[in-house]
C-alpha positions as CSV (number, residue, x, y, z in Angstrom):
1,M,98.6,113.5,111.5
2,T,95.0,114.4,111.4
3,S,93.0,113.3,108.4
4,E,89.4,114.2,107.0
5,V,87.9,110.9,108.3
6,G,87.3,110.0,111.9
7,F,86.3,106.6,113.6
8,S,85.1,105.9,117.1
9,L,87.5,104.2,119.3
10,Q,85.1,101.2,119.4
11,T,85.3,100.9,115.8
12,L,89.0,100.7,115.8
13,A,89.0,98.4,118.6
14,S,87.0,96.0,116.7
15,I,89.4,96.2,113.6
16,V,92.3,95.3,115.6
17,E,90.5,93.1,118.3
18,G,91.6,95.3,121.0
19,K,90.2,96.0,124.7
20,I,89.5,99.6,125.5
21,Q,90.6,101.0,128.9
22,G,88.7,104.4,128.8
23,D,86.1,106.0,126.6
24,P,85.1,103.8,123.6
25,A,82.8,106.6,122.1
26,M,85.9,109.1,121.5
27,I,86.3,109.9,117.9
28,I,89.9,109.6,116.6
29,N,90.7,111.7,113.6
30,G,94.4,110.8,113.0
31,L,97.5,109.0,114.1
32,N,100.7,110.4,115.5
33,T,103.8,109.7,117.4
34,L,103.7,109.5,121.3
35,N,105.5,112.8,121.6
36,L,103.4,114.8,119.0
37,A,99.9,113.2,119.3
38,G,97.3,115.3,120.8
39,R,93.5,115.8,120.9
40,G,91.8,113.2,118.8
41,E,94.9,111.4,117.7
42,L,95.8,107.8,118.4
43,S,99.5,106.7,119.0
44,F,101.1,103.4,119.6
45,F,104.0,102.1,122.0
46,S,106.0,99.0,121.0
47,N,109.5,100.0,121.8
48,P,110.6,100.1,125.3
49,R,113.2,102.8,124.4
50,Y,110.3,105.4,124.3
51,I,108.8,104.4,127.6
52,H,109.5,107.8,129.1
53,Q,107.2,109.2,126.4
54,L,104.4,106.9,127.1
55,S,103.4,108.2,130.5
56,E,103.8,111.8,129.3
57,S,101.9,111.5,125.9
58,E,98.9,113.9,125.3
59,A,97.5,111.2,122.9
60,A,93.9,110.8,123.2
61,A,94.5,107.0,123.1
62,V,97.5,104.8,122.8
63,L,97.8,101.3,121.2
64,V,99.7,99.3,124.0
65,S,100.1,95.8,125.3
66,S,98.7,94.8,128.5
67,D,102.0,95.2,130.3
68,Y,102.3,98.8,129.8
69,A,98.7,99.9,129.9
70,H,98.9,101.1,133.4
71,L,101.3,103.9,132.2
72,V,98.9,105.3,129.7
73,K,97.8,108.8,130.6
74,N,94.5,109.0,128.9
75,T,92.7,106.0,127.1
76,A,94.5,102.8,126.3
77,L,93.6,100.5,123.4
78,I,95.1,97.2,124.5
79,V,96.2,94.7,121.8
80,A,98.7,91.7,121.6
81,D,100.9,93.6,119.0
82,P,100.8,97.4,119.0
83,Y,102.9,97.9,116.0
84,L,100.9,95.4,113.9
85,A,97.7,97.0,115.1
86,F,99.0,100.5,114.1
87,A,100.0,99.2,110.7
88,K,96.4,98.0,110.2
89,L,94.8,101.2,111.3
90,T,97.0,103.3,108.9
91,H,94.9,101.9,106.0
92,H,91.8,103.5,107.3
93,Y,93.4,107.0,107.5
94,D,95.5,106.9,104.1
95,W,95.4,109.9,102.1
96,R,95.1,107.9,98.9
97,R,91.5,107.6,97.8
98,P,89.9,104.8,95.7
99,A,90.0,105.1,92.0
100,Q,87.4,107.6,90.6
101,P,86.1,105.9,87.4
102,G,86.9,107.7,84.2
103,V,89.6,108.4,81.6
104,S,90.9,111.9,81.2
105,S,90.4,113.8,78.0
106,Q,94.1,114.4,78.2
107,A,95.1,110.9,78.1
108,I,96.2,109.3,75.0
109,V,94.6,105.6,74.7
110,D,95.2,103.2,71.8
111,P,91.7,102.0,70.5
112,T,92.7,98.3,71.1
113,A,93.3,98.8,74.8
114,V,90.7,97.4,77.2
115,I,90.1,99.5,80.3
116,H,87.4,98.6,82.9
117,E,84.8,101.2,83.4
118,S,85.7,101.5,87.2
119,A,89.4,102.4,86.5
120,Q,90.8,105.9,86.7
121,V,93.1,107.2,84.1
122,C,94.7,110.5,84.7
123,A,95.9,113.4,82.5
124,N,98.9,112.9,80.1
125,V,98.9,109.0,80.4
126,V,99.8,107.0,77.4
127,I,98.2,103.6,77.0
128,E,99.6,101.5,74.0
129,A,98.0,98.9,71.9
130,G,96.6,95.7,73.4
131,V,96.8,96.9,77.1
132,S,94.4,95.4,79.5
133,I,93.5,97.3,82.6
134,A,91.4,95.7,85.3
135,A,88.6,97.0,87.7
136,N,89.4,99.8,90.3
137,V,92.9,100.6,88.9
138,Y,94.5,104.0,89.4
139,I,96.8,105.3,86.7
140,G,98.4,108.6,87.8
141,P,99.5,111.5,85.8
142,G,102.2,110.9,83.3
143,C,102.3,107.2,83.4
144,V,103.1,105.1,80.1
145,I,101.7,101.6,79.8
146,G,103.6,99.8,77.0
147,S,101.8,97.5,74.6
148,Y,100.2,94.2,75.5
149,S,101.0,94.9,79.1
150,T,98.3,94.0,81.9
151,V,97.4,95.7,85.0
152,G,95.4,93.7,87.7
153,E,92.6,94.6,89.8
154,T,93.1,97.5,92.3
155,C,96.5,98.2,91.2
156,R,97.7,101.8,91.8
157,L,100.5,103.6,89.6
158,E,101.6,106.8,91.0
159,A,102.7,109.6,88.5
160,N,105.1,109.0,86.1
161,V,105.6,105.2,86.4
162,T,106.6,103.5,83.1
163,L,105.7,99.9,82.1
164,Y,107.4,98.9,78.9
165,P,105.7,96.5,76.5
166,N,104.8,93.0,78.0
167,V,104.8,93.9,81.8
168,H,102.3,92.1,83.7
169,L,101.0,93.2,87.2
170,G,98.9,91.0,89.5
171,Q,96.2,92.5,91.9
172,R,96.7,95.2,94.5
173,V,100.1,96.1,93.2
174,L,101.4,99.6,94.3
175,I,104.1,101.3,92.3
176,H,105.5,104.7,93.4
177,S,106.5,107.6,91.2
178,G,109.4,107.3,88.7
179,S,109.8,103.5,88.6
180,V,110.5,101.7,85.4
181,L,109.5,98.2,84.8
182,G,110.6,96.3,81.6
183,A,113.7,98.4,80.4
184,D,116.3,96.4,78.6
185,G,118.6,94.2,80.6
186,F,122.3,94.8,80.5
187,G,123.1,92.2,77.9
188,F,126.0,92.5,75.3
189,A,128.3,90.2,73.5
190,R,132.0,91.0,72.7
191,E,133.1,91.0,69.2
192,Q,136.7,92.0,68.9
193,R,136.9,95.5,70.1
194,Q,133.1,96.4,70.4
195,W,130.0,95.3,72.1
196,I,127.1,93.7,70.1
197,K,123.7,94.3,72.0
198,I,121.8,91.3,73.0
199,C,118.1,92.2,72.6
200,Q,115.9,91.5,75.6
201,L,112.8,89.5,74.3
202,G,111.4,88.5,77.7
203,G,109.0,90.7,80.0
204,V,108.4,91.4,83.6
205,R,105.9,89.5,85.8
206,V,104.8,90.9,89.3
207,G,102.7,89.1,91.6
208,D,99.7,90.1,93.8
209,D,100.1,92.6,96.7
210,V,103.7,93.7,95.8
211,E,104.8,97.3,96.6
212,I,107.6,98.9,94.6
213,G,109.0,102.1,95.8
214,A,110.0,105.3,93.9
215,S,112.7,105.3,91.1
216,V,112.9,101.4,91.1
217,T,114.2,99.8,88.0
218,I,113.3,96.2,87.0
219,D,114.7,95.0,83.8
220,R,112.9,92.7,81.4
221,G,114.2,89.1,80.9
222,A,116.6,88.4,78.0
223,L,114.4,85.4,77.1
224,A,112.3,84.3,80.0
225,D,110.7,86.8,82.1
226,T,112.0,88.6,85.2
227,V,109.7,87.6,88.2
228,I,108.8,89.4,91.4
229,E,106.5,86.9,93.3
230,K,103.6,87.8,95.4
231,G,103.9,89.9,98.6
232,V,107.4,91.3,97.8
233,K,108.2,94.7,99.1
234,L,110.8,96.9,97.3
235,D,112.2,100.0,98.8
236,N,113.2,103.2,96.8
237,Q,116.0,103.3,94.2
238,I,116.6,99.5,93.8
239,Q,117.9,97.9,90.6
240,I,116.7,94.5,89.7
241,A,118.5,93.2,86.7
242,H,117.3,90.7,83.9
243,N,116.0,87.4,84.7
244,V,116.2,87.8,88.5
245,R,113.5,85.9,90.5
246,I,112.6,87.3,93.9
247,G,110.6,84.8,96.1
248,E,107.2,85.5,97.9
249,H,107.1,88.2,100.6
250,T,110.9,89.1,100.5
251,A,111.7,92.7,101.4
252,I,114.5,94.6,100.1
253,A,115.7,98.0,101.5
254,G,116.9,101.0,99.4
255,G,119.9,101.3,97.2
256,T,120.3,97.5,96.7
257,A,121.3,96.1,93.4
258,V,120.6,92.6,92.4
259,A,122.7,91.3,89.3
260,G,121.2,89.2,86.5
261,S,119.7,85.7,86.8
262,T,120.1,85.5,90.6
263,R,117.2,83.7,92.4
264,I,116.3,85.1,95.9
265,G,114.1,82.9,98.1
266,K,110.9,83.5,100.0
267,Y,110.7,85.5,103.2
268,C,114.2,87.0,102.8
269,T,115.1,90.5,104.2
270,I,117.8,92.4,102.4
271,A,119.2,95.5,104.1
272,G,120.0,98.8,102.3
273,M,123.0,99.4,99.9
274,S,123.4,95.7,99.5
275,G,124.9,94.2,96.3
276,I,124.1,90.7,95.0
277,T,126.1,89.4,92.0
278,G,124.7,87.4,89.3
279,H,123.7,83.9,88.9
280,L,123.4,83.1,92.6
281,E,120.7,81.3,94.7
282,I,119.7,82.8,98.1
283,A,118.0,80.4,100.5
284,D,114.6,81.0,101.9
285,N,114.5,83.1,105.2
286,T,117.8,84.6,104.6
287,H,118.7,88.0,106.3
288,I,121.5,90.1,104.7
289,T,122.6,93.1,106.6
290,A,123.3,96.6,105.4
291,M,126.0,97.2,102.6
292,T,126.9,93.5,102.3
293,L,128.4,92.1,99.1
294,V,127.1,88.8,98.3
295,S,129.4,87.1,95.8
296,K,128.5,83.6,96.2
297,S,125.2,81.4,96.7
298,I,123.7,81.2,100.2
299,N,122.5,77.6,100.6
300,K,121.4,77.8,104.3
301,A,119.0,80.3,106.0
302,G,120.6,82.7,108.5
303,A,122.1,86.2,108.8
304,Y,125.0,87.2,106.6
305,S,127.2,90.3,106.6
306,S,130.4,91.5,104.9
307,G,132.7,94.5,105.3
308,T,133.6,96.3,108.6
309,G,131.5,98.4,110.8
310,Q,132.0,102.0,111.9
311,E,135.0,102.8,114.0
312,P,137.1,106.0,114.7
313,H,139.2,106.9,111.6
314,Q,142.5,106.5,113.1
315,Q,141.7,102.9,114.2
316,W,140.2,102.3,110.8
317,K,143.4,103.2,109.2
318,R,145.5,100.8,111.3
319,N,143.1,98.0,110.9
320,V,143.3,98.5,107.0
321,V,147.0,98.2,107.1
322,R,146.8,94.9,109.2
323,F,144.3,93.6,106.8
324,R,146.7,94.0,103.9
325,Q,149.3,92.1,106.0
326,L,146.9,89.0,106.7
327,D,148.2,86.9,103.8
328,E,151.8,87.2,104.8
329,L,150.9,86.7,108.5
330,A,149.0,83.5,107.4
331,K,152.1,82.1,105.5
332,R,154.3,82.8,108.6
333,V,152.0,81.0,110.9
334,R,151.8,78.1,108.7
335,K,155.6,78.0,108.6
336,L,155.8,78.2,112.3
337,E,153.3,75.2,112.6
338,Q,155.4,73.1,110.1
339,T,158.5,73.8,112.1
340,L,156.9,72.9,115.4
341,A,155.4,69.7,113.9
342,E,158.9,68.8,112.7
343,D,160.5,69.3,116.1
344,N,157.7,67.2,117.7
345,E,158.5,64.2,115.5
């Protein structure tokens, strides 16, 4: 993808501490995949699966490790970790622009709210009483910031994000469109044949450098706050229930749901469509594979899975039948073991 900005390859090399094999003065106007990159574009090679594309790529330059530099058709930018270098360079070609200071005349702002002069507040934003918005913040069109919430420096809220009252964001938090932070947790008490709502009196606290995808819901705490610690990355369409705590630098993929009062450790990775029931503890450095149901605490770091993988339909049907027979089979095995033990006495 070509952008409006361009950098010399020498400048990019200094950012990623790379060595240039070719022309350092060439201007790179964008980044692209190996098979699509062309004139003025930089690509990267990090997966041997695509080695056939490396020698054929028309990219002006390729981020590559020293082991594969000889296969590059044009110019090579040699780095220790091409994928990490690519990630760092994307920030210099991002379509997002820094906040343009000012509050739109079409925004509704309570007079008690405090907005730093460098912040940008777009049209149709609603900012309620007691809100504090720090320097270099971007509040996209249609956002609602509930009373007594705080938005830390250099946060970015894309269009139509909702922060209910008493939601607090650290610095450099990015929240994508449609996400809702601070809605009521799912709390009800049974009284005979009806449910009595438990008012959710806590808030939500989000640490520095957190990214929250589109249409994510993070419920407010019942009494104490729901907490998302620094560096956490949440994909799209994730549900985080009340009083959950997610540890530093944990990453959770789309479609996952975490039930109330569960505590997830630091540096965990949770793959898509997983479900984690309530009041559990998940150890630091735990990896949970896709579509896993976690119904008890995990006390030891490692990789965890549940369910069955993909297989031909007829084979899957036979295995389902056999699965239903496992309990009876286990009883028969125990009976045989008891008989053998008696015969050996």
